C-alpha positions as CSV (number, residue, x, y, z in Angstrom):
1,X,217.9,166.7,123.8
2,X,216.2,163.9,125.7
3,X,215.6,160.5,124.0
4,X,212.0,159.5,123.6
5,X,212.4,155.8,124.2
6,X,214.6,153.7,126.6
7,X,216.3,151.5,124.0
8,X,220.1,152.0,123.8
9,X,221.4,153.7,120.7
10,X,223.9,150.9,120.1
11,X,222.9,147.4,121.0
12,X,225.9,145.3,121.9
13,X,226.1,141.8,120.7
14,X,227.3,139.1,123.1
15,X,231.0,138.4,122.5
16,X,231.5,135.5,120.2
17,X,234.0,132.9,121.2
18,X,237.0,132.8,119.0
19,X,237.2,130.0,116.5
20,X,239.8,127.3,117.2
21,X,243.3,128.7,116.7
22,X,241.8,132.1,115.9
23,X,240.8,131.1,112.4
24,X,237.5,131.7,110.6
25,X,235.1,128.8,110.4
26,X,235.8,126.4,107.5
27,X,239.5,127.4,107.2
28,X,241.6,124.7,105.7
29,X,245.0,124.1,107.3
30,X,247.7,122.5,105.2
31,X,245.1,121.2,102.8
32,X,243.1,119.5,105.6
33,X,239.5,120.2,106.4
34,X,238.9,121.1,110.0
35,X,235.1,121.3,110.1
36,X,232.9,118.4,109.1
37,X,229.1,118.3,108.6
38,X,227.5,115.4,110.6
39,X,224.0,114.3,111.4
40,X,223.0,113.6,115.0
41,X,221.9,110.0,115.3
42,X,219.4,111.1,118.0
43,X,217.6,114.2,116.8
44,X,218.6,114.2,113.0
45,X,219.9,117.7,113.0
46,X,222.9,118.4,110.8
47,X,225.6,120.4,112.5
48,X,229.3,121.1,111.8
49,X,231.9,119.9,114.2
50,X,235.5,121.1,114.5
51,X,238.1,118.4,114.5
52,X,241.7,119.3,115.3
53,X,243.9,118.6,112.3
54,X,246.1,116.1,114.3
55,X,243.1,114.3,115.9
56,X,242.9,110.6,115.4
57,X,240.8,107.7,116.7
58,X,237.6,108.0,118.6
59,X,236.1,110.4,121.2
60,X,232.8,111.2,122.7
61,X,231.1,114.6,122.1
62,X,227.6,115.8,123.0
63,X,225.2,117.1,120.3
64,X,224.9,120.8,120.5
65,X,221.2,120.6,119.7
66,X,219.8,117.7,121.8
67,X,222.8,117.2,124.2
68,X,222.9,113.4,123.6
69,X,226.3,111.8,123.4
70,X,228.0,110.9,120.1
71,X,230.9,108.6,119.5
72,X,233.0,110.4,116.9
73,X,235.3,108.2,114.9
74,X,238.0,109.8,112.7
75,X,239.5,107.6,110.0
76,X,242.0,108.4,107.2
77,X,244.5,111.2,107.3
78,X,245.3,114.6,105.8
79,X,242.9,115.3,102.9
80,X,241.2,111.9,103.2
81,X,239.9,112.3,106.7
82,X,236.4,110.9,107.3
83,X,234.3,111.5,110.4
84,X,231.6,109.0,111.5
85,X,229.1,109.8,114.2
86,X,227.2,107.1,116.1
87,X,225.2,106.9,119.4
88,X,227.4,106.7,122.5
89,X,224.6,106.0,125.0
90,X,225.2,102.2,125.3
91,X,222.5,101.3,122.7
92,X,225.0,100.7,119.9
């Protein structure tokens, strides 16, 4: 029997990238958080960023909303890790 419209019966979703290490978002490894809510210092959007459990120090990452660069500073260790995000555009 012919179909009356041209839409596919099953709409395929674009494949989603696997979460780091194949784990579901928000999974805690060894008691440590691996996703942290941060607020972009440029656009003010709150997003969650993944931080490797063994990451230490400072690195630069772009905002996934406005694409401006952040300086991400990780302090503490294990359960006491804290993530600070500031501008990394030379204005700091």
